[in-house]
N, C-alpha and C positions, 0 to 999 in steps of 0.2 A: 503493498499501500505506499501510496505518496499521497502527502499532504501538498495544498496549490498554498502559496503567499501571496498575497499582493506585494505592491512594491515598501507598504511600509511594515513586512512581516506579518500580515494581519491574517487569520485563515479566510479563505476565500472559496474552499473545494476540496474535492477528495480524489483521488484517483486508484481504483479497485477493481481487484480481480473478481470480488462475490457480491457484486451489486451493490454494493454500497456507494458509488460513486458512479463518476467514468470509468469506463473499461480502457486500457491500455496495451499493450504489446508492446515487443524487441524494445525492450528498457533493458541497458547494459553501463553501469557503474562498476570503470575502470578506476583503483587508484593503487599508486605504487612510490614506493621509497626508493628506489635506486633503478639503474642501468650499468650499461655495460662500463661509462664513464665516470660511476661515483655515484653517492646520495645525492637525489632530488626527490621533491616532494610536486605528485600532478594528482589531479583528483576532480573526474568528467563522467558526464551523465548524459546517455543519450535516449528519448523514448518516442514512441508513437502513440497517437489516439483518433479514434473513429470523429469525424462529424457527426453535427447531430445533438451534442452534448452540450449544456452551460458552462459546462470547465472547458472547452473545446476551445472558446474567445478567452480563454486567460494563457494559453500554451503560445505565449509572446512577449516583447520585450518587456521588462519591468516585472516579469510575474518572478516564482521561486517554487523551488520542488523540496519538500522535506521530509529525508528519509530517516529512518531508525534502521541501523546495519545490526547484524551478528553481533555484532562486540558491545552492544546495549549505548553504544551513543546516535546521537541524532547529529546527519547531516545538512545542512542545506545548500542548495546550489542555484544559481542564478542562471535564468534562460538567456544564452546570448545568440543565438541563432534558430530559425523555426523557417521550415518549407511544406508547403503545401501539396501534395501529391495528388493526382485520381487515380487510383487502378484499377481500371473498367469501371465500372461505376461506384465505388467507393473511393469516398475520397478520407484522406486522414491528412493530419497533421504531423510532422515529426520538429521536435526538439532535441539543439543541443545544449547543455547546461557546463556551468564550472563550479566549483566549490565556492560558495560566497567571499572566503576571504582569496580567491585567484580574483576574483572580480573587485575587491574591494582595495585591495592593494593597485591590480592594476591603472588605476581610474586615483591614483593618489602618489604624486610627486616627492622626492625626502628632497630635504633640503641638505645643501654640503655641512656636512660639520667634521670634524678631525678626534678620533679620542685615543689618548696616546697607551691606557692599560682598560679595555674593555672587557666584560664578561659578556657570557649570553644572554642574561636578562637585561642587562643597558642595552646590549646592541639590539636585540628581535623588540626591546618595547621604543628604541630612538624611529626605530621605522615602522613601527604599529601604531605610535603615538596619532591619536584624534581620525582614526581610520573606526574605530567603534570599536575595536576588536581587543583583546588581551591576553597576558599571559597563564597558562593555566598552571599544570605542573612543569618545574625545569628542574632535571639533572644537574644544571650547570659543568656541563661537560665540552669540554673544548679548551677549558685555561683562559687563560686573559690575553687580549691580542690589540695591536696598535690597527686603529680602522681608519679609512678615512673615507668617507660618503663624498661622492663627486656629484656635481650638478648634474643634471637632465635626466634621470634616470628616475622611475615609479620603483614601488615600495616589492612588487613582487620580483624586478629584478637583483633587488637586495636582498631578498627572503631566502630566494635561490644562491646568491652569495654567502648567504651568513649562513644557511643549510651547509656547503661544501665546505667553508672554513672552517666551522665547530664541529663538523664531521658530527652531525645533529642525525634524528627523524621528527618530524612533525606531526601531529596531527590537528586536524582543522575542525571543530567539530561547535556545536550549539547547546545549551543549555534551554528547555523548556518546563516553563511554570503555568498553570492554568490555561493551554492551549498557548500561549506566545513566548515566543522567543523573549528571553530577559538575559544571554549574555552568549557575547561570542568568544570562545576560547583558542588559543591554540597552545597544545602539548608543545614543548620544548625536550627532549629525551635523546639521551642516547641510544636506547633501542628500543622497538617495540616489538610487541609480541611478546613468547615465551618457549621455553625449550620443554617439550614432553616428551622425549623419546620417539618422535616421526619416523621413518624409516622408508624411501623408497630402492627400489632395488631395477636398475636398466637393465634393459635384454632379458630379466626373467620372465617380466610378463609386458610386451609393447605395450599395448590396451590403453590407449588414453593417454601415451605418449611422448612426446617428440624432444628432441635435442639439437640444442643449435649450440655452436662451439665459436671462439675467438682467441686467439692467439697476442691479440696486440699487447698485450700488459704479461706476457710470458717470459721470464729471465731465469738462467742458469749460472750464471755468474752474481752473485749480489754484494756487493757495499756494505758493512753494516758500522753506524756512528750513532753514539750515543749523546749525554750532554756535555755540559762544559763541569771540568774538575774545581778545584779549590787554585787551582794552579794558572786559571784560565786556559786548560788545552780541552782540544774536544777528545773525549774517550775513544777508543777504538779497541778490536780486536785483536789487534796485531802480536800483543803481548803473550797472549794466550793461545795464539795462532800460527806458528813459526815466523812471525813476522810481516803477514800478509794480514790488511786489510779489508779481507773478502771472501767466501767462501765459494765453490763449486760445486756444482751437479753434473758430473760426467756423463753418470748414467741417464739421466734424463738429455743432456745436450745431446748425445747420440740419438737419444729416439726421437727426438721431436727436431731435434736441428741437424741431422743427417751428420753429426758430429761435426759441423761447422764452428766459426768461429765463436766463442761463449756470446751469451745475450747479459748485455750487461745493465744492472739495475743500482739503486741507490733506496737505503732506506733508513729512517731515522729515530730514535726514541731520544728523547733528549732528558726521559726521565729515571733513565739507567746511567748508572756514575761506576758498575764494576764491571771488567773488562769478561771476568766468565760468565757472569749475568748475561752480557751482553752476547755476546757467543752464544749461550742456549739460545737467548730471542731468537740471533738472527736465522740458525739454523729450523726454529720453528715458523720465520716467515718463509724459508727458499722453500720451503714444501709446498705453502700455498701458491708460491709463484712459479714452481717449476714444470707448469702442464699447463696445457690452455684451459682456457676458463669454460666452464660451460651453463647453461641455462639449460631449465627443461619445465615443459608447459602440459600439464598436467590437469587430465579432465577430473573434477570433483569425485564424478558418479565413480571415478575407479579407484581414489583414494576413499569412498565408500565414510568420508566424517569430511567437515570442512575447515580448515585451519582461519586460524585468522593474520593478517599483516605483517610481516613481520617475526612468523613464528621460525623457529628451527626444526629441520630435517638432516638427517642423514642421506647420503645418496652412496648408492654402491654400484658402480660402472662395469660390470663383468665385461663388457666391451672392449674396452679400454685395453691396451697391452704397455705397462702391467695393471692387473685391475686398480680400481681407482675408487679411492672411498673419499670423499668431501663433505664438509660440512655447510649446507645450504641452507637459503633461509627464503622466505616468500619478499620475495621484491615488488610482486603486483599480482592484484586481485581482481579477476572480471567476473560480477555479479550481475544476474537476472533472474526476478521474482516470474516474467510469464513464460521465458524460455530456459530453465533451469540445465538444460544441455548446453549451453553458452559459458555456465559457469568455470572459470579456470582459474588453475593457480601456478602461477610463474615462480619454479623456485631456480635460484642464481648462488651459483659460487661468491657471494658477498665476502669480499677482501675488507678486513677490518684497516689495515697498514696502506698507505699510499707511497707507492714506488716514485721516487723523485730522479730528473734530470741533476747532473751535477752542479748545474746555474742556477738552481733552485732548493738546494741539498741544506743551505743556511737561513732560508727562508719559512719551509713549511715544517709544523711538527705532526708526526703520523703516529696513530695508536699503538701503543707496544699490546702484547699479549698479557701482559703480566699484568698491567694500569687497566685490561679490557677484565681482566679475573676479579681482579679488587672491587671492580665497580660492579660488579657481578654480584659478587659478595655482599655488597651492601644493600641489596634490595631482599632487605630484610627489617624488622625491627631493631632499630637500636635503641637502647633509654641510656640519658643521662641523668645524673643524680644531681640535686643541686641544694647547699646547706648552707644558706647565705646566712646564718646566725653560729656557723663555726659547728664542729664536731666531738667536743667534750661532752658526752651525755651524759657523766657523772657529777655536773653539778647538779644546781636544782632550778637552772631557768627553761624555759622552752624553748623548745628549736625545731624550725621548721624544713620538713626534705621536700624538695621539689622534683618533681620529673618531669623531662621532657621527651618525646619521643619521634623518632626519625624512619623512615621509609627510603632506603637508600640515601642518598643528599637531602628530601625532602623536609621539612619540619609539619608535624601534622598532631600534634599534640591537641589544637583544639580541632580534632576532626573522632575524633575518641570519647564516649559516654563514660560519665564515670564509671558507671559502673563493672567496665570493659579493665580497670587498674586493679588488679589483685593483691595488695601486700602480706609480706608474709614476715612473721618474728620467729626468727629460730633461734634457739637458746642455745646456751653453750655447751650442752653436750648434747646438743645435733636434733632434739625436737621440737615441734613447732609448738605455739603459744596461740589453741587454735583461739581461745578466749581473747586475744588480744586482735587476732586476723578477722571476729566474726566482728568485731566494734569498730571495724574499720571498713567492711563490706560497702560498696556504693560511694564511699568518701569522694572519689576522684586523684586526682595526681599532685595534689599537695596535703601534707599531713603536718600534725604539731604534733609533739615527743619530748619527752622528758627523760626523767632519768630511770624510769623505768624499763628502757629499750638498751640500759648500759651493760656491755658483757654481752650484746645479743648481735646479733647479724639479721638487718634490716634489705629486703628485697621486694620490689613491684613487678609483677608480670604480667605483659599487655598482654589481652586477650585480642582475637580478629575482630576489628569491631568500627571500619570505615565507615563513615557516613559525612552528610554534610556537616559545615562548624554546627557546634553549639548555638548560637545565633550568626543571624547573617542579615544583608538587606544588602536592594540594588538600588540602581538610579530609578527603575521602574516605579519603585514604595515611594519616591516622592511625591511630595503635592503643594503647589505655592500656600504659601502661609501668609506673609507681610514685606510691604515695602518699606522703609523710613521717607515720612516727608520731603519732600525735594524741594516746597518753596516754603520760606521763612512766615510764621505765624505776625501777625499783622504786629505792628513796633518794633520787631528783631530787629538788631543789626549784627554786625561780625557773624555772619550764618554759613555753618561749616559743608561746605557741598561735597570733600573726598569720600576715599574709601572709607566704610565702618569695617572696622579691624576686629574688632569681635562683638559678641549681641547674647545677651541671657534672657527668656522668659521666665518672668514671674507668673504663672499663672492664675494663681491663689488671688493676688491681688490683680489682674489684668492688664499686666504692666509687662513690657519690652525697653531695656536697659543696652544702647547702643555705644562703643566706642567708637572715634575719630579722632586720627593725629590731630592737632591743633597748630598753628602757626601765627595767629590774627596778634590785635595788638595787647591782649593780657600776657601773651606771651613772654615779652619784653626783652631776655638777653639768655631765657632759659636753656638749655640742651635740647631737651626736648618736651614735649606737653599732649595732652589728649583730653578730649573732650567726651561728657557721657550725656546723650540725651535720653532721657524718657520717655517714653510713648505709650498708646493702649497696643488691644492686641490686632492693630489693623496697621501700624506703623504713625497713627496720628499723632505730631509732637504733644505733650505734655509740658513737661521744662527740662532744663538742662544744667549740669555744672561742668568748673574748668578746673584739672589736676595740674598744674604747672608743674614742671621740671618734671613732670610722674612716669615719662616714658613714652614708650611707643605707641600701647595701649591694648594692644596684641594682647590677650588671657585678661581677665579677670573672675574672683568669685565673687557670689553675692547670700548673705543671709539674713534674714526676716529675723531681728529678734525685737519682742516686745515694742511691736507698731514702729518698729524702725530699721530701713536697708541699711546691712553694711556689706561694704563694698573692699574685697581683699584686694591687692595687685603689689607690685613691687612698687619703689618709690625712690627718687635720687636726692639726697641729704642736700644741702646749699656746698656740699664740697667735692659734689660730683659721686660721691658713696652711695654704694646702692643699700634697700633696705626691704624686707616684705614688710606689710603693712597693713591694717583695716584701717576704715575712714566712714562716718556716714556720710548717707547720700543727701545732700542737701541743697535745693531746688535755688538754682542760681548765685549759686557758692561759687569764688573765687579761691580752691583751694591751693595751699602755697607749704612747702617744708616748714615745720614749726607749729602750726595751727594748732589747737588743744584739741581738735579732733580725730588730728590722727593716733592711731596708736602703734608704736613701733614696736613689731612683734621679733624681728630679728637683724641683724647685720651679716650679709653676704658678699662675699668679693667676685660676685657678677651678677649681670644682669640673667634675674633666674625669672621667666615669664609663670604668672600663678594663677591657679584655677583651685575652688573649692568643692567638695566632695561634700555638703554637707550631711547627708542622708545615713554614709556610711565613717564618718570622722577621720576623712582624710586630707591633707594637701597635696597636690602635684605644680611640680615646681620644673619646668625644661629651659635648659642653658644649652648657647649654639645653638647652630645651623647646619652645618654642612654635616653634621651626625650627633642630630641632636642628641640629647640623654635628659631620661625622663626620671627624675627623682620621687617616692613617694613618701611623705613622713606622716605622724599621728597629727591629729590636729590637735591634741592636749597635749603634745609635743611644743607645737610651735606655740600654744598661747601659753606657757611655760618658758618661753625664748630657746627654747633648744632645737635644735637643726641636729635630724636624727634620721636618716632617710632606712627606709625599713626594707623597699625594693628601688630597683634601680634597673634602667635599661636604655641600650641606644636602638638609634634607628636602625643600625646596620645589623642587632642582633634579627630583624624582620624582613632582611632582603631591601631597605629603606635608603636608597643612595643617595642622599643630600645633594653633593657632589651636581649630577643632574636634574636635582628638582628644588624647586624653592617651597621650603617648610613655611604655614601658615601660624595654624594655630593648633590648639590641643585642650580635652578637657579630661575629669578621670569618673568615672562613675564606678568602682570600686569592683571587681580585680581590670576591668575594662579601660584602658587608655586610648582613645578617639583623635587622630590628628588629620588635618588636611595641608596638601600641598597641592601646587599649581604655578605659574607664573601669568602673569595679567594678560599675554597673548599666544596662548597654546604653543609656547618652546617646549615646554615639558609637560608633564599629562597631570590631566586633574585630580586628584586622587583622594580617598578616604580609608585611611587604614585604622582598622581595632584592631587592638591585641590585649592579651592575658598579662598584665604587668607582672604577674607573681612567676610564669616559667618563659617569659620573653617569646610568648608564642602567638603568631599571627593569625588574629581569628577571620576576619575577612576584607575585602579589600575593594573597595568602587572604584572603577577608572571611568570619571566622566564623562560621555560623548557627548553630552548636549544634541542627541538626536530623539530619544526617545520619547519624546512629546511632554516629558514632564518637569523639564527643568531644561526652559529657552532661553538663550542668551540673547542679547540687546546690544547691535552694534560689534564690535570688534572689540572688547575688552571683555574680559569671564574669569575673574578673579574669586576661586573659593576660599573665600576669607576666615570665615565663622565654623568653628563645630562647637556645638553645646546640646543640652538637653535639658529635659523636664518631667516631670512627674506631674498629671493632669489627677483632678478629681476621685477620678475611680482608678489611682494608683498607676494608670499604663504609661510607660515609659516612649517620648518621642525624642527623635533627635532632629537637631535644628541645623540645619545646614547654611549658612549663607554663602551669595555672591554678590559680588561687586561687578555689575554690567557696568557698560556704556551707555552712550545716550542716543536717543531718537535722533538728537540732532547732534549731525557726526563735529560741528565745530566746535561744541560744547565740552568741557574738561570736568563735567558733573556727573558725579558716581549712582550710579543706579543701584541701592543696594536693597537686596531683596532676600528674604527667609525661605527656606521651604522646611517642609517637615517632613521627617522618614517617620514611616512602620516599620521598625526591625522587628524578626520575626525568631522566636524560638523553633530548635528543633524538634520534630514531631509534631507540630501546629502551633497555635498560637502566638501571642506579639508581647 
């Protein structure tokens, strides 16, 4: 079955073989991850429909076809060509379609830029920005590279280049929620598929099996080089190989090259520095290059089962002399619902190592079987333990044990439900403390223990339980909330029209508090000041106050006590030293350091942007921007003038790279920290991050594309400034995402400051 989507990716029809919609035939989806030249990505679809159905008219420009494949993923195809044919008295329409990722990237030009040290996340995110696509899984395979994106090429061209340069495989798919596409994702992995012990024997039964060969990458003399050692010398195998930097296969040269001059090639693995290990690795590579490469086209019906793209096969070819056994993979799948006889599996002798010419040898980083095997070993759960309060469990203080879980290189803690963390306490005699273990069932990945665990072994087993994140939200969950009044109230002068750096909602009293940087006449010689404007819940202005020399205005906290709103913030004193303070919100007040309404809580050494979590009793501080550091302190400590972070995390802990993104603001609803990033002109992605400060685990991320119909930009400025939240009278939590947009008048520098309310979901239903 195929679902038809219109240009807005809304469902408008169904193609079905069982009478639930328009009939179809001659469908063929062909997806591949490699060819004779190496790793590529291609995903195409052809399908025909008869005339006489409503859906027939949708088989044209601007429409899409959605298909759920056997691997469980949904794939979306954009129709690119359509053809009408008359076969006798029957009229049919045949369309060609490509994966929506290829369509989107073909129509997006990548701006020139140079990266001195980019990993796969940085590189692929750069070409995907503003395309509507975001990275799903990422193995971070291929190390870091110097990349230069030259002018004039579209993003699809660069996708092909990066796929080859990082030697990765990709899967481009969509996520569907309530019948709508809510996310477009690209997995970037070292290898798709699995190794399940499949075996095919050529010449044993030729039914449904075709072989094609190529000797384009056949070598019988292989030069082998490793990395650079501490003496800045390139490691070779000469010292353990009779002074020679190469290895030979005379038998293969006689058999496949008629005893002629050896066919020379080079392989490099800069991760191996030991000559003996390098020689063993080189011999393994020569076995992959010393014969013609073969692809095998296998009829699925002959196999009796349907493998997935990337799956491993062992092919035994008895017709070869000598008999050949190769490790092949599914490099292409052809699938048809209407004509299953057209289903084909292309098995390729996929070589993980790239042989290079001497001119290229020092530029390319080829993949070693050693590194490959290590990566394969990592494809299982790996558990990391953290004890932020120390490991001396014999004293009387309580200490936390925190678990982070990885699958390969991907941190997946947020995808595991609490009941899947199985804690064990093993006594010194080897017995289990079952009472303790039963009391910790379902507690999750963080426990607090004391002296009762002294002289015991504490372990945590993670059962297989991957799912969606515990909480999640998408751009589609956003809805318009309010706009800061853009015209000054009657009688007001000195009106600020700039970006709203932050905003918080006081739903109980029907107010919103907005902060904007202030440089007007009241600022005097202050280094930096801000203005707080109070509005109603629509954005209509009530009053304002000024915090002179109070800083940039990004981040502040709010607490309503005894009929008075208190603002928590950072502040400069008269000597330009930083403090953490709280002060009363007072209409029309011009607040300056030394005012008796300012309560000095802490003296700090740097600008620490501040947010208050009143419900849970914590204060969030954020320092730096390139790699922001998040500090969480107890509110009670701060009120007692004690700066003692109980949790800390860096942006890089959750793969946030501030050198390529523009940090904006943050808030804390313990244990979740939310922060937003993105430049004003779309030079980097506009994102919302949610992570668990306790385990430093990314829970979810939204990449705002502003094309979902929920958040729509105005003019050419779209800066995601604010992230905050509030709980309504029913106890329901709402995230508040603020954007500073341009103005409909292109000649105006005034910003349109808007807030959007996001409905965050909990796994298993509910919000």
